[in-house]
N, C-alpha and C positions, 0 to 999 in steps of 0.2 A: 728435777734431779734432786737424790737425796743427800743427807749433811755428809755421808762420807764419802761421796764422790765427790763433792763441792771439796772438803778439806783436802783429800788426794789433788784435786786440781792446783787448790790454793798452794799445798804443798809445791808442786812441781814447777809452779809459774815461780815462788821463791828460787828454788834451786836454780833455776833458768836467769833468773836476774844475778843472783850469786855468782855465776858460771860468767857472765858479762862485766861483772863489776872485777872479777880476776882477769880476766883476758883485757880490760882498758888499765888495769894496772901495771900489765907485762907490755905494753905497748907503750905505756909512759916509759915505763923503766927502759924499754928499748932505746926511746927517745931522750932522755935526760940529760945528755950530754949537750943537746942544741941549746940548754936552757944557761941561765947565767945568773949571778947575783941571789938576789931576793925570790926572783922565778924558781930560780933551781930548787930552792927552800920549799917553796906553795909545790912544786913538784913532786917532791920528795915527802910531804905531808899531804899529798892525794893519793900519791901511791901506798902510804900506810893504811889512810883512810877507809882504800878502796879494798886492800885486804884485807882490812879487818871487816868491813862490814859483808864483805864477799863471803868470807868465810863463816862469818855468821850467819847469813842468808842459808848458805849450802845446809850447815849443821840445824838451823831450825827446820827447814825443810823435812829433813834424816829425820830429824825428833819427830814432826808430826806424824811422818808418814808411818813408823813406827808405833806411835802411840794408836792409830787408827787399825794397824796390823793387828796389835795387842787385843783390842777392842772385838774386835773381828772374832778371833780366836777364841775370847773369853766367852762371846755370845753363841759362838755355836758349842763352845762344851756345855755350856748350860741348857741350849735348846736338847744336846742328847742325854743330857742328865734329866730335863723334863721326859724327854721320851722312854727313856729306861724305866721311869718309874711308873709311867701310865701303863709300860707292858707287863710290869710285876704285878700290878693290881690287878 
């Protein structure tokens, strides 16, 4: 497996993990009324943490996929330029 495929798979796993954390935060938010006192504060803190980390993981996954896509485009343009230079000579 080449490095590009590994990076894309890793990015997809980050995104899926982020989506799962957002799902957990949503489920905890829906059930927060069942908590009271200190437990309620812990649930709110966990919801905020899951939201921040989940959004960060999704953003990082998209950033990595975009970075790989830009590298692929640049590599194709470089290969095309080399090919055009060969045909000119």
